[in-house]
Structure formats: structure tokens, C-alpha cells
Rosetta silent file (secondary structure, phi, psi, omega in degrees, C-alpha in Angstrom):
SEQUENCE: MASEKSLQGLKGEETRKCPECGSRDLVREKGEIFCKKCGYVIE
SCORE:     score description
SCORE:     0.000 S_00000001
   1 L     0.000  -29.224  179.639   71.347  -51.970  134.174 S_00000001
   2 H   -62.012  -33.579 -179.933   73.079  -50.994  137.393 S_00000001
   3 H   -67.185  -32.207  177.142   69.701  -50.251  138.966 S_00000001
   4 H   -63.472  -43.965  178.315   68.580  -53.820  138.278 S_00000001
   5 H   -62.479  -41.574 -179.468   71.545  -55.172  140.220 S_00000001
   6 H   -62.897  -44.136 -179.262   70.847  -52.756  143.063 S_00000001
   7 H   -65.154  -39.796  177.745   67.199  -53.780  143.286 S_00000001
   8 H   -67.679  -38.957 -178.062   68.095  -57.455  143.297 S_00000001
   9 H   -65.746  -29.522 -179.220   70.828  -56.880  145.866 S_00000001
  10 H   -62.521  -27.358 -179.875   68.425  -55.226  148.294 S_00000001
  11 H   -79.543  -20.765 -176.539   66.684  -58.554  148.772 S_00000001
  12 L   -95.577  160.050 -179.279   69.920  -60.350  149.608 S_00000001
  13 H   -75.950  -21.097 -173.450   71.993  -60.263  152.765 S_00000001
  14 H   -65.038  -19.357 -179.428   75.200  -59.544  150.881 S_00000001
  15 H   -89.859  -10.306 -179.496   74.371  -55.851  150.531 S_00000001
  16 L   -84.463  154.616  176.715   73.814  -55.350  154.243 S_00000001
  17 L  -123.617  149.088  174.935   76.505  -54.340  156.657 S_00000001
  18 L   -68.912  126.958  179.171   76.873  -55.088  160.328 S_00000001
  19 L   -69.329  -17.651 -179.514   76.098  -51.905  162.296 S_00000001
  20 L   -83.917  -53.342 -173.121   78.693  -52.878  164.903 S_00000001
  21 L  -115.333   -9.853  178.307   81.803  -53.699  162.881 S_00000001
  22 L    83.723    1.971 -179.696   80.854  -52.853  159.261 S_00000001
  23 L   -69.666  148.607  175.509   81.498  -56.383  158.003 S_00000001
  24 L  -102.234    9.229 -178.104   79.419  -57.698  155.100 S_00000001
  25 L   -88.253   74.552 -177.099   79.926  -61.307  156.205 S_00000001
  26 E  -103.985  147.641 -176.797   76.360  -61.908  157.402 S_00000001
  27 E  -132.235  140.627  174.255   74.702  -65.286  157.846 S_00000001
  28 E  -101.589  124.953 -179.938   71.071  -66.331  158.237 S_00000001
  29 E  -146.013  127.628  178.518   70.582  -69.152  160.712 S_00000001
  30 L    54.076   39.431  176.097   67.396  -70.288  162.472 S_00000001
  31 L    80.284    2.955  178.585   65.515  -67.210  161.252 S_00000001
  32 E  -117.144  147.461  174.404   68.116  -64.741  162.544 S_00000001
  33 E  -107.075  128.221  178.924   70.715  -62.767  160.654 S_00000001
  34 E  -139.835  160.595 -179.400   74.005  -62.313  162.418 S_00000001
  35 E   -84.922  128.144  178.565   77.525  -61.149  161.694 S_00000001
  36 L   -72.637  -24.639 -176.265   80.114  -63.907  161.398 S_00000001
  37 L   -76.944  -49.243 -175.530   82.906  -61.504  162.314 S_00000001
  38 L  -114.328  -11.048  177.260   81.631  -60.067  165.626 S_00000001
  39 L    86.993    3.301 -179.729   78.509  -62.134  166.355 S_00000001
  40 L   -62.752  129.191  178.893   76.112  -59.166  166.409 S_00000001
  41 E   -88.894  122.734 -176.071   72.492  -60.289  165.842 S_00000001
  42 L   -94.351  -43.806  178.959   70.773  -58.058  163.268 S_00000001
  43 L  -132.707    0.000    0.000   67.346  -59.711  162.960 S_00000001
């Protein structure tokens, strides 16, 4: 069952980490994903 959660999580932003600060507090806005903590734009 753990693999099901992992596969579902891969589609969501919550499993990603900011490469700059390591925060998981990512937000999608206007087609871009960015870190709320440091402002780094990921996509």
C-alpha cells in the first residue's frame, strides 16, 4: 500500500523539494511552481 501513496504523491507538488532551500512549501501560480520560503522558481 505504501507504493500506492508514493505513486500518487509523485503527481503532486507536496512531494517535491526546493533545490535552493529544501523547503516543501511549493505553490503553483500562473503555470509556474515556486517556493514560498525563498521564492525560487522551479517550473
